[in-house]
KOLVO-978198 format. One record per residue (C-alpha): residue number from 1; residue in one letter; x negated, y, z negated. Coordinates in steps of 0.02 Angstrom, whole numbers. Example, Ala and Ser with C-alpha at 12.3 -4.5 7.8 and 13.67 -1.06 7.14 Angstrom:
# KOLVO-978198
<atom i="1" aa="A" xx="-615" yy="-225" zz="-390"/>
<atom i="2" aa="S" xx="-684" yy="-53" zz="-357"/>
# end
This chain:
# KOLVO-978198
<atom i="1" aa="M" xx="-1553" yy="4568" zz="3072"/>
<atom i="2" aa="V" xx="-1564" yy="4441" zz="2931"/>
<atom i="3" aa="R" xx="-1446" yy="4547" zz="2825"/>
<atom i="4" aa="T" xx="-1317" yy="4551" zz="2966"/>
<atom i="5" aa="G" xx="-1331" yy="4363" zz="2985"/>
<atom i="6" aa="L" xx="-1300" yy="4336" zz="2799"/>
<atom i="7" aa="I" xx="-1150" yy="4451" zz="2802"/>
<atom i="8" aa="N" xx="-1077" yy="4359" zz="2953"/>
<atom i="9" aa="I" xx="-1103" yy="4191" zz="2867"/>
<atom i="10" aa="A" xx="-1012" yy="4255" zz="2712"/>
<atom i="11" aa="L" xx="-870" yy="4320" zz="2820"/>
<atom i="12" aa="L" xx="-860" yy="4157" zz="2915"/>
<atom i="13" aa="M" xx="-849" yy="4060" zz="2753"/>
<atom i="14" aa="S" xx="-706" yy="4170" zz="2694"/>
<atom i="15" aa="I" xx="-619" yy="4155" zz="2862"/>
<atom i="16" aa="N" xx="-626" yy="3966" zz="2865"/>
<atom i="17" aa="A" xx="-549" yy="3955" zz="2692"/>
<atom i="18" aa="P" xx="-372" yy="3883" zz="2692"/>
<atom i="19" aa="A" xx="-291" yy="4055" zz="2686"/>
<atom i="20" aa="Y" xx="-389" yy="4165" zz="2806"/>
<atom i="21" aa="N" xx="-441" yy="4340" zz="2761"/>
<atom i="22" aa="I" xx="-371" yy="4452" zz="2898"/>
<atom i="23" aa="N" xx="-487" yy="4595" zz="2849"/>
<atom i="24" aa="A" xx="-636" yy="4480" zz="2878"/>
<atom i="25" aa="V" xx="-567" yy="4428" zz="3047"/>
<atom i="26" aa="R" xx="-544" yy="4610" zz="3095"/>
<atom i="27" aa="K" xx="-720" yy="4654" zz="3039"/>
<atom i="28" aa="L" xx="-793" yy="4516" zz="3146"/>
<atom i="29" aa="Y" xx="-691" yy="4576" zz="3295"/>
<atom i="30" aa="Y" xx="-743" yy="4758" zz="3277"/>
<atom i="31" aa="D" xx="-925" yy="4707" zz="3251"/>
<atom i="32" aa="A" xx="-915" yy="4600" zz="3408"/>
<atom i="33" aa="A" xx="-833" yy="4738" zz="3508"/>
<atom i="34" aa="K" xx="-974" yy="4859" zz="3461"/>
<atom i="35" aa="N" xx="-1122" yy="4741" zz="3472"/>
<atom i="36" aa="S" xx="-1141" yy="4606" zz="3603"/>
<atom i="37" aa="N" xx="-1250" yy="4503" zz="3485"/>
<atom i="38" aa="N" xx="-1096" yy="4470" zz="3378"/>
<atom i="39" aa="K" xx="-977" yy="4411" zz="3515"/>
<atom i="40" aa="E" xx="-1027" yy="4228" zz="3513"/>
<atom i="41" aa="S" xx="-1019" yy="4213" zz="3324"/>
<atom i="42" aa="F" xx="-847" yy="4295" zz="3324"/>
<atom i="43" aa="Y" xx="-790" yy="4173" zz="3458"/>
<atom i="44" aa="E" xx="-858" yy="4024" zz="3362"/>
<atom i="45" aa="A" xx="-777" yy="4083" zz="3200"/>
<atom i="46" aa="V" xx="-601" yy="4111" zz="3264"/>
<atom i="47" aa="T" xx="-593" yy="3964" zz="3384"/>
<atom i="48" aa="T" xx="-624" yy="3845" zz="3239"/>
<atom i="49" aa="M" xx="-480" yy="3919" zz="3138"/>
<atom i="50" aa="P" xx="-314" yy="3827" zz="3136"/>
<atom i="51" aa="E" xx="-190" yy="3912" zz="3251"/>
<atom i="52" aa="N" xx="-49" yy="3929" zz="3126"/>
<atom i="53" aa="D" xx="15" yy="4100" zz="3173"/>
<atom i="54" aa="A" xx="26" yy="4222" zz="3316"/>
<atom i="55" aa="L" xx="-103" yy="4341" zz="3243"/>
<atom i="56" aa="I" xx="-241" yy="4211" zz="3240"/>
<atom i="57" aa="S" xx="-190" yy="4156" zz="3415"/>
<atom i="58" aa="G" xx="-209" yy="4338" zz="3469"/>
<atom i="59" aa="Y" xx="-382" yy="4352" zz="3392"/>
<atom i="60" aa="K" xx="-430" yy="4190" zz="3479"/>
<atom i="61" aa="G" xx="-377" yy="4271" zz="3642"/>
<atom i="62" aa="I" xx="-477" yy="4427" zz="3605"/>
<atom i="63" aa="A" xx="-631" yy="4322" zz="3563"/>
<atom i="64" aa="T" xx="-613" yy="4229" zz="3727"/>
<atom i="65" aa="V" xx="-599" yy="4392" zz="3825"/>
<atom i="66" aa="L" xx="-756" yy="4457" zz="3740"/>
<atom i="67" aa="M" xx="-850" yy="4300" zz="3789"/>
<atom i="68" aa="A" xx="-834" yy="4356" zz="3969"/>
<atom i="69" aa="E" xx="-969" yy="4483" zz="3928"/>
<atom i="70" aa="C" xx="-1087" yy="4346" zz="3868"/>
<atom i="71" aa="V" xx="-1097" yy="4246" zz="4028"/>
<atom i="72" aa="Y" xx="-1179" yy="4292" zz="4193"/>
<atom i="73" aa="N" xx="-1085" yy="4187" zz="4319"/>
<atom i="74" aa="P" xx="-942" yy="4291" zz="4393"/>
<atom i="75" aa="Y" xx="-827" yy="4139" zz="4397"/>
<atom i="76" aa="S" xx="-861" yy="4105" zz="4213"/>
<atom i="77" aa="K" xx="-831" yy="4288" zz="4171"/>
<atom i="78" aa="L" xx="-663" yy="4286" zz="4259"/>
<atom i="79" aa="S" xx="-619" yy="4119" zz="4181"/>
<atom i="80" aa="Y" xx="-650" yy="4180" zz="4003"/>
<atom i="81" aa="F" xx="-558" yy="4342" zz="4036"/>
<atom i="82" aa="T" xx="-406" yy="4256" zz="4112"/>
<atom i="83" aa="K" xx="-396" yy="4124" zz="3976"/>
<atom i="84" aa="G" xx="-411" yy="4253" zz="3838"/>
<atom i="85" aa="K" xx="-283" yy="4367" zz="3918"/>
<atom i="86" aa="R" xx="-160" yy="4221" zz="3927"/>
<atom i="87" aa="Q" xx="-191" yy="4177" zz="3745"/>
<atom i="88" aa="L" xx="-162" yy="4357" zz="3690"/>
<atom i="89" aa="E" xx="-3" yy="4374" zz="3794"/>
<atom i="90" aa="A" xx="64" yy="4209" zz="3723"/>
<atom i="91" aa="A" xx="31" yy="4272" zz="3547"/>
<atom i="92" aa="I" xx="124" yy="4434" zz="3584"/>
<atom i="93" aa="A" xx="268" yy="4333" zz="3657"/>
<atom i="94" aa="K" xx="277" yy="4238" zz="3491"/>
<atom i="95" aa="D" xx="277" yy="4398" zz="3389"/>
<atom i="96" aa="P" xx="319" yy="4548" zz="3499"/>
<atom i="97" aa="S" xx="345" yy="4663" zz="3350"/>
<atom i="98" aa="S" xx="168" yy="4640" zz="3285"/>
<atom i="99" aa="V" xx="84" yy="4809" zz="3288"/>
<atom i="100" aa="E" xx="-86" yy="4726" zz="3269"/>
<atom i="101" aa="L" xx="-64" yy="4613" zz="3420"/>
<atom i="102" aa="V" xx="-2" yy="4758" zz="3526"/>
<atom i="103" aa="F" xx="-152" yy="4860" zz="3467"/>
<atom i="104" aa="L" xx="-271" yy="4720" zz="3517"/>
<atom i="105" aa="R" xx="-194" yy="4715" zz="3691"/>
<atom i="106" aa="Y" xx="-208" yy="4905" zz="3702"/>
<atom i="107" aa="C" xx="-394" yy="4892" zz="3659"/>
<atom i="108" aa="I" xx="-425" yy="4761" zz="3793"/>
<atom i="109" aa="Q" xx="-321" yy="4848" zz="3927"/>
<atom i="110" aa="T" xx="-401" yy="5018" zz="3898"/>
<atom i="111" aa="N" xx="-573" yy="4939" zz="3919"/>
<atom i="112" aa="A" xx="-540" yy="4812" zz="4057"/>
<atom i="113" aa="P" xx="-613" yy="4852" zz="4228"/>
<atom i="114" aa="F" xx="-479" yy="4919" zz="4344"/>
<atom i="115" aa="F" xx="-504" yy="4783" zz="4474"/>
<atom i="116" aa="L" xx="-443" yy="4652" zz="4349"/>
<atom i="117" aa="Q" xx="-276" yy="4743" zz="4349"/>
<atom i="118" aa="Y" xx="-243" yy="4709" zz="4166"/>
<atom i="119" aa="N" xx="-177" yy="4880" zz="4121"/>
<atom i="120" aa="G" xx="11" yy="4869" zz="4139"/>
<atom i="121" aa="N" xx="55" yy="4889" zz="3955"/>
<atom i="122" aa="I" xx="-54" yy="5036" zz="3906"/>
<atom i="123" aa="E" xx="86" yy="5164" zz="3898"/>
<atom i="124" aa="T" xx="216" yy="5051" zz="3816"/>
<atom i="125" aa="D" xx="89" yy="4989" zz="3689"/>
<atom i="126" aa="K" xx="37" yy="5168" zz="3650"/>
<atom i="127" aa="K" xx="219" yy="5217" zz="3625"/>
<atom i="128" aa="M" xx="244" yy="5072" zz="3505"/>
<atom i="129" aa="L" xx="88" yy="5118" zz="3407"/>
<atom i="130" aa="L" xx="146" yy="5298" zz="3396"/>
<atom i="131" aa="S" xx="322" yy="5253" zz="3343"/>
<atom i="132" aa="R" xx="270" yy="5126" zz="3212"/>
<atom i="133" aa="W" xx="121" yy="5224" zz="3145"/>
<atom i="134" aa="S" xx="207" yy="5304" zz="2996"/>
<atom i="135" aa="S" xx="279" yy="5138" zz="2937"/>
<atom i="136" aa="L" xx="114" yy="5043" zz="2935"/>
<atom i="137" aa="T" xx="66" yy="4992" zz="2759"/>
<atom i="138" aa="D" xx="-95" yy="4895" zz="2793"/>
<atom i="139" aa="A" xx="-229" yy="5026" zz="2755"/>
<atom i="140" aa="D" xx="-369" yy="4930" zz="2843"/>
<atom i="141" aa="L" xx="-268" yy="4908" zz="3003"/>
<atom i="142" aa="K" xx="-208" yy="5087" zz="2997"/>
<atom i="143" aa="K" xx="-386" yy="5154" zz="2984"/>
<atom i="144" aa="R" xx="-447" yy="5045" zz="3128"/>
<atom i="145" aa="I" xx="-302" yy="5100" zz="3239"/>
<atom i="146" aa="A" xx="-329" yy="5283" zz="3195"/>
<atom i="147" aa="D" xx="-516" yy="5274" zz="3231"/>
<atom i="148" aa="Y" xx="-486" yy="5194" zz="3400"/>
<atom i="149" aa="M" xx="-341" yy="5302" zz="3455"/>
<atom i="150" aa="K" xx="-427" yy="5466" zz="3409"/>
<atom i="151" aa="D" xx="-563" yy="5421" zz="3534"/>
<atom i="152" aa="S" xx="-449" yy="5347" zz="3667"/>
<atom i="153" aa="K" xx="-454" yy="5433" zz="3836"/>
<atom i="154" aa="F" xx="-275" yy="5371" zz="3860"/>
<atom i="155" aa="C" xx="-206" yy="5483" zz="3721"/>
<atom i="156" aa="N" xx="-176" yy="5668" zz="3739"/>
<atom i="157" aa="S" xx="-220" yy="5790" zz="3600"/>
<atom i="158" aa="A" xx="-44" yy="5790" zz="3526"/>
<atom i="159" aa="E" xx="-43" yy="5600" zz="3518"/>
<atom i="160" aa="K" xx="-216" yy="5598" zz="3438"/>
<atom i="161" aa="K" xx="-152" yy="5715" zz="3302"/>
<atom i="162" aa="V" xx="-22" yy="5584" zz="3252"/>
<atom i="163" aa="F" xx="-165" yy="5466" zz="3207"/>
<atom i="164" aa="S" xx="-257" yy="5598" zz="3103"/>
# end
């Protein structure tokens, strides 16, 4: 527990540096997605970052969506989810060719409860990820996408092989 806290503090310090470390931001997101104890620290870290590009705006949206899982009031849950969804969609509108932003939306949409009806881009996002896969040069991003897509219930076996 203490070790995890020290690691998160070190990551936060590197994130809040003038030029953010995208790998550190990603690590915080994936840690938050896997462990609810990390959601609030991820939210606090990214919401204090200057919003100087679409990617950081997208991660702010993702952090806001994840905060919906940290509150108990249904109105607050919906409020966080809606606000985060809007932030993510605005970031994608700023940079629609960003594979990472589209992947983040895919992650949220494939995990969002059906009644929220935030699932309209799953197939188009998957197609983009498949078509741009071979041209990705960021090894960290490529590994994270591959790990997620290989376990996705929205990919068939042939599509999963592309990410192998």
